[in-house]
C-alpha positions as CSV (number, residue, x, y, z in Angstrom):
1,M,-44.2,27.7,-1.0
2,E,-43.8,30.9,-2.9
3,L,-42.6,31.0,-6.5
4,K,-39.4,32.8,-5.5
5,E,-38.5,30.1,-3.0
6,L,-39.3,27.3,-5.5
7,L,-37.0,28.9,-8.0
8,E,-34.3,29.3,-5.5
9,N,-34.6,25.6,-4.5
10,A,-34.5,24.6,-8.2
11,R,-31.3,26.6,-8.7
12,R,-29.7,25.0,-5.7
13,N,-30.6,21.6,-6.9
14,E,-29.3,22.3,-10.3
15,A,-26.0,23.6,-8.9
16,L,-25.8,20.5,-6.7
17,L,-26.5,18.2,-9.6
18,Q,-23.8,19.9,-11.7
19,R,-21.2,19.5,-8.9
20,L,-22.2,15.8,-8.5
21,Q,-21.8,15.1,-12.2
22,A,-18.4,16.8,-12.3
23,F,-17.3,14.9,-9.2
24,E,-18.6,11.6,-10.6
25,L,-16.5,12.1,-13.7
26,Q,-13.4,12.6,-11.6
27,L,-14.2,9.4,-9.6
28,L,-14.7,7.4,-12.8
29,S,-11.3,8.5,-14.1
30,A,-9.5,7.3,-10.9
31,Q,-7.1,4.4,-11.6
32,S,-5.2,4.2,-8.3
33,W,-6.1,4.1,-4.6
34,L,-4.4,7.5,-4.2
35,D,-6.6,9.2,-6.7
36,F,-9.8,7.5,-5.5
37,L,-9.2,8.1,-1.7
38,T,-8.0,11.6,-2.2
39,L,-11.2,12.4,-4.1
40,L,-13.4,10.6,-1.6
41,L,-11.8,11.7,1.7
42,E,-10.5,15.2,0.8
43,A,-12.2,16.6,-2.3
44,L,-15.7,15.4,-1.4
45,P,-15.8,17.3,1.9
46,S,-14.4,20.4,0.2
47,Q,-16.8,20.4,-2.8
48,F,-19.9,19.7,-0.8
49,E,-19.3,21.8,2.4
50,L,-18.8,18.8,4.7
51,D,-16.6,18.8,7.8
52,A,-15.5,15.2,7.6
53,V,-16.0,12.0,5.6
54,T,-15.2,8.5,6.7
55,L,-15.3,5.2,4.9
56,K,-16.2,1.8,6.4
57,V,-15.4,-1.2,4.2
58,C,-16.1,-4.9,4.4
59,D,-12.7,-6.5,4.3
60,A,-12.9,-9.9,6.0
61,E,-9.6,-11.3,4.5
62,G,-7.7,-8.0,4.6
63,V,-7.4,-7.8,0.9
64,L,-8.4,-4.2,0.5
65,K,-6.2,-3.0,3.3
66,A,-3.2,-4.9,1.9
67,S,-3.8,-3.5,-1.5
68,M,-4.0,0.1,-0.3
69,L,-0.9,-0.3,1.9
70,Q,1.1,-1.7,-1.0
71,S,-0.1,1.1,-3.3
72,L,0.4,4.1,-1.0
73,D,3.7,5.3,0.4
74,L,4.1,6.3,4.1
75,E,2.9,9.9,3.5
76,Q,-0.1,8.9,1.5
77,G,-1.0,6.2,4.0
78,T,-2.4,8.8,6.4
79,L,-5.5,8.6,4.2
80,L,-6.2,5.2,5.8
81,N,-6.8,6.9,9.1
82,Q,-10.2,7.8,7.7
83,I,-11.1,4.2,6.8
84,E,-12.4,1.4,9.0
85,F,-11.7,-2.1,7.7
86,K,-14.2,-4.5,9.2
87,A,-14.6,-8.3,8.9
88,C,-18.4,-7.7,8.8
89,L,-20.6,-4.7,8.7
90,P,-24.4,-4.5,9.3
91,M,-26.4,-3.3,6.4
92,V,-27.5,0.3,6.7
93,K,-30.0,2.5,5.0
94,A,-29.4,5.9,3.5
95,E,-30.4,8.0,6.5
96,P,-29.2,10.4,9.1
97,I,-26.9,8.9,11.7
98,A,-25.6,10.0,15.1
99,P,-22.2,11.6,14.5
100,P,-19.2,11.4,16.7
101,P,-18.1,14.6,18.5
102,P,-17.6,17.4,17.5
103,W,-19.9,17.0,14.5
104,R,-23.6,17.8,15.0
105,T,-25.2,15.8,12.2
106,G,-24.3,12.9,10.0
107,L,-25.5,10.9,7.0
108,G,-24.8,7.2,6.3
109,L,-24.8,5.9,2.7
110,P,-24.6,2.2,1.9
111,L,-22.1,1.2,-0.8
112,I,-23.7,-1.6,-2.9
113,R,-22.5,-3.0,-6.2
114,N,-24.3,-5.8,-8.0
115,G,-26.1,-6.8,-4.8
116,E,-22.9,-6.9,-2.8
117,Y,-22.7,-4.8,0.3
118,L,-19.2,-3.2,0.2
119,G,-19.5,-0.9,3.2
120,Q,-20.7,2.5,4.2
121,L,-19.8,6.1,3.5
122,C,-20.4,8.5,6.4
123,L,-20.7,12.3,5.9
124,Y,-20.5,14.6,8.9
125,S,-21.3,18.3,9.4
126,S,-21.1,20.8,12.3
127,N,-24.3,22.3,10.9
128,S,-27.2,21.0,13.1
129,D,-29.7,21.4,10.2
130,R,-27.6,19.7,7.5
131,F,-28.9,16.1,7.8
132,Q,-32.4,15.7,9.1
133,N,-34.9,12.8,9.3
134,G,-37.2,12.8,6.2
135,M,-34.7,14.6,4.0
136,A,-34.4,13.6,0.4
137,T,-31.2,11.6,-0.3
138,D,-31.7,10.8,-4.0
139,F,-28.6,12.7,-5.2
140,M,-26.3,11.3,-2.5
141,Q,-27.6,7.8,-3.0
142,H,-26.7,8.0,-6.6
143,L,-23.3,9.3,-5.7
144,A,-22.9,6.4,-3.3
145,A,-23.7,4.0,-6.1
146,V,-21.0,5.6,-8.3
147,I,-18.5,5.4,-5.5
148,A,-19.3,1.7,-5.0
149,A,-18.7,1.0,-8.7
150,C,-15.4,3.0,-8.6
151,L,-14.3,1.1,-5.5
152,I,-14.5,-2.2,-7.4
153,M,-12.9,-0.7,-10.6
154,V,-9.9,0.8,-8.7
155,K,-9.5,-2.5,-6.8
156,Q,-9.3,-4.4,-10.1
157,S,-7.0,-1.7,-11.6
158,E,-4.6,-1.9,-8.7
159,E,-4.6,-5.7,-8.8
160,Q,-3.6,-5.6,-12.5
161,S,-0.8,-3.1,-11.7
162,R,0.3,-5.3,-8.7
163,L,0.6,-8.3,-10.9
164,A,2.7,-6.4,-13.5
165,L,5.1,-5.4,-10.7
166,T,5.2,-8.7,-8.8
167,D,7.5,-11.7,-9.2
168,P,5.2,-14.7,-9.7
169,L,7.3,-17.2,-7.9
170,T,7.9,-15.3,-4.6
171,A,5.1,-12.8,-4.7
172,T,7.6,-10.0,-3.9
173,E,8.2,-7.0,-6.1
174,N,10.0,-7.7,-9.4
175,R,12.8,-5.4,-10.6
176,R,10.3,-2.9,-12.1
177,G,8.1,-2.9,-8.9
178,F,11.2,-2.4,-6.7
179,E,12.4,0.5,-8.9
180,R,9.0,2.2,-8.5
181,S,9.2,1.8,-4.7
182,Y,12.8,3.1,-4.7
183,Q,11.9,6.2,-6.7
184,R,8.9,7.0,-4.4
185,E,11.1,6.7,-1.3
186,W,13.9,8.7,-2.9
187,S,11.5,11.5,-3.8
188,R,10.1,11.5,-0.2
189,G,13.6,11.6,1.2
190,Q,14.4,14.7,-0.9
191,R,11.4,16.5,0.4
192,Q,11.9,15.5,4.1
193,Y,15.6,14.6,4.4
194,H,14.1,11.3,5.3
195,V,16.6,8.4,5.8
196,F,16.1,4.9,4.4
197,A,18.3,1.8,4.2
198,M,19.1,-0.6,1.5
199,V,20.2,-4.2,1.8
200,L,21.4,-6.4,-1.1
201,L,21.7,-10.1,-0.5
202,D,21.8,-13.5,-2.3
203,I,21.7,-17.1,-1.3
204,D,25.1,-18.8,-0.9
205,H,25.9,-21.6,-3.3
206,F,22.4,-21.5,-4.8
207,K,23.6,-23.2,-8.0
208,K,24.7,-26.2,-5.9
209,V,21.2,-26.3,-4.3
210,N,19.6,-26.6,-7.7
211,D,22.3,-29.1,-9.0
212,I,22.1,-31.4,-6.0
213,H,18.5,-31.1,-4.8
214,G,16.7,-30.0,-8.0
215,H,15.0,-26.9,-9.2
216,G,11.9,-27.7,-7.2
217,T,13.9,-27.4,-4.0
218,G,15.5,-24.2,-5.3
219,D,12.1,-22.7,-5.8
220,R,11.1,-23.7,-2.3
221,V,14.2,-22.0,-1.0
222,L,13.3,-18.8,-2.7
223,R,9.7,-18.9,-1.6
224,Q,10.7,-19.7,2.0
225,L,13.3,-16.9,1.9
226,C,10.7,-14.3,1.0
227,K,8.3,-15.7,3.6
228,T,11.1,-15.5,6.2
229,L,12.0,-11.9,5.2
230,K,8.4,-10.8,5.5
231,G,8.3,-12.3,9.0
232,V,11.2,-10.1,10.2
233,M,10.5,-7.0,8.3
234,R,7.8,-4.3,8.7
235,P,4.7,-4.0,6.4
236,T,6.1,-0.7,5.1
237,D,9.4,-2.4,4.0
238,H,9.9,-3.6,0.4
239,I,11.4,-6.8,-0.9
240,G,12.5,-7.0,-4.5
241,R,13.7,-10.0,-6.5
242,L,16.3,-8.6,-8.9
243,G,16.9,-11.9,-10.6
244,G,17.8,-15.5,-9.7
245,E,18.6,-15.6,-6.0
246,E,19.5,-11.9,-5.7
247,F,17.2,-9.8,-3.6
248,A,17.1,-6.1,-2.5
249,L,15.4,-4.8,0.6
250,L,14.2,-1.2,1.0
251,L,13.7,-0.1,4.6
252,P,12.1,3.4,5.0
253,G,13.0,5.2,8.2
254,C,15.6,2.7,9.2
255,Q,18.2,4.7,11.1
256,P,22.0,4.2,10.6
257,D,22.5,3.0,14.2
258,Q,19.7,0.4,13.7
259,L,20.9,-1.1,10.4
260,E,23.6,-3.4,11.6
261,M,21.2,-5.0,14.1
262,V,18.5,-5.3,11.4
263,A,21.0,-7.0,9.0
264,A,22.1,-9.4,11.7
265,R,18.5,-10.3,12.4
266,I,17.8,-11.0,8.7
267,Q,21.0,-13.1,8.4
268,Q,20.1,-15.2,11.4
269,A,16.5,-15.7,10.2
270,I,17.8,-17.0,6.9
271,R,20.2,-19.4,8.8
272,D,17.2,-20.7,10.8
273,M,15.0,-21.5,7.7
274,D,13.8,-25.0,7.5
275,V,13.8,-26.0,3.9
276,R,13.4,-29.7,2.8
277,N,14.3,-31.3,-0.5
278,D,12.0,-33.8,-2.3
279,D,13.2,-36.6,0.0
280,G,12.4,-34.6,3.2
281,K,16.1,-33.9,4.0
282,Q,16.8,-30.5,5.4
283,V,18.8,-28.2,3.1
284,P,21.0,-25.7,5.1
285,I,20.8,-22.2,3.7
286,T,22.9,-19.1,4.4
287,S,23.2,-15.8,2.6
288,S,25.7,-13.0,2.0
289,G,24.9,-9.3,1.7
290,S,25.8,-5.7,2.1
291,Y,23.8,-2.8,3.5
292,L,23.8,1.0,3.5
293,S,21.9,3.9,5.0
294,V,20.9,6.7,2.6
295,T,19.6,10.2,3.2
296,P,18.6,11.9,-0.1
297,R,19.2,15.6,-0.4
298,P,17.6,18.2,-2.7
299,H,19.2,18.2,-6.2
300,Q,20.8,14.8,-5.6
301,N,20.0,12.1,-8.2
302,L,21.2,8.7,-7.2
303,G,19.5,6.0,-9.3
304,L,18.7,2.5,-8.1
305,A,21.2,1.0,-10.6
306,D,24.0,3.2,-9.2
307,L,23.2,2.2,-5.6
308,L,22.9,-1.5,-6.4
309,D,26.3,-1.4,-8.2
310,H,27.8,0.1,-5.1
311,L,26.2,-2.5,-2.8
312,D,27.1,-5.3,-5.2
313,G,30.8,-4.6,-4.8
314,Y,30.5,-5.1,-1.1
315,L,28.4,-8.1,-1.5
316,Y,31.3,-9.7,-3.4
317,Q,33.6,-8.7,-0.6
318,A,31.2,-10.6,1.8
319,K,31.5,-13.7,-0.4
320,G,35.2,-13.3,-0.5
321,K,35.3,-13.5,3.3
322,G,33.8,-17.0,3.2
323,R,30.1,-16.2,2.7
324,D,27.4,-16.2,5.4
325,C,28.4,-12.7,6.0
326,F,26.7,-9.2,5.8
327,I,29.0,-6.1,5.7
328,H,28.4,-2.4,5.7
329,A,29.0,-0.6,2.4
330,A,31.0,2.5,2.9
331,D,29.2,5.7,1.9
């Protein structure tokens, strides 16, 4: 190999190393799934002239997927289309792999952290000479090790954030967490004229439940309520415990003509709950609530507190009608 060619290879390697180091620093600063996945699935192909990147992760219990779904809004959730969540993945080596069409070559990189196999990063190119058998993969293996470490760090960071935004009794969003979900949905609605629905509800005569059956039964009612709500709502919907027995529901994309039916389904599901007191006796539970469809517009600014105050007035009307009643809140 001539000196000129050796120097050219050295310059290319130095430039690649500099890009890798800069990219690693960006990865190490990622604190959220959005930052991490955007870097991995969008910035990585751009910076290293790849046509596509996919991620396969070991997620036997669905913890990673659930964490990502909770952290990302509907728009950001499209990043998950480039991720395969598998209960089990065979161990792979850092070597060229057969790419899916239309790509011509591919490279598979194992993601391993402290001896634990986390998954595989797949790089694809339309260049038939990009990834060849026998090629050196030292740089990319080092990058894969950094990615594996960052995957664990972001998972831990997201878990800490989730705990700070979660009600410990019901495992739903607390007031702060629900406020964050509302702000994200409101911002998306302003960009896309996207409709969402809000439901405000509380348990009828909950104080009597505690007084007659004890606070242990009251806690069971609240936990069963949230379990029931999750069973009739979509994974993209949000449940927030605002305090005591009062809950708010945020339903992205729920159309005005669907909302009455959704509210009726929620109300009936609560009626059908099977909650027992300490003696095994069934405790009948009903709820009252109000609901409203919202379409944010540019330059509007309707805070969560304002909307809840509006819904709260109609909630009290529902209680005045004898409870076990959900009514539509006028615009």
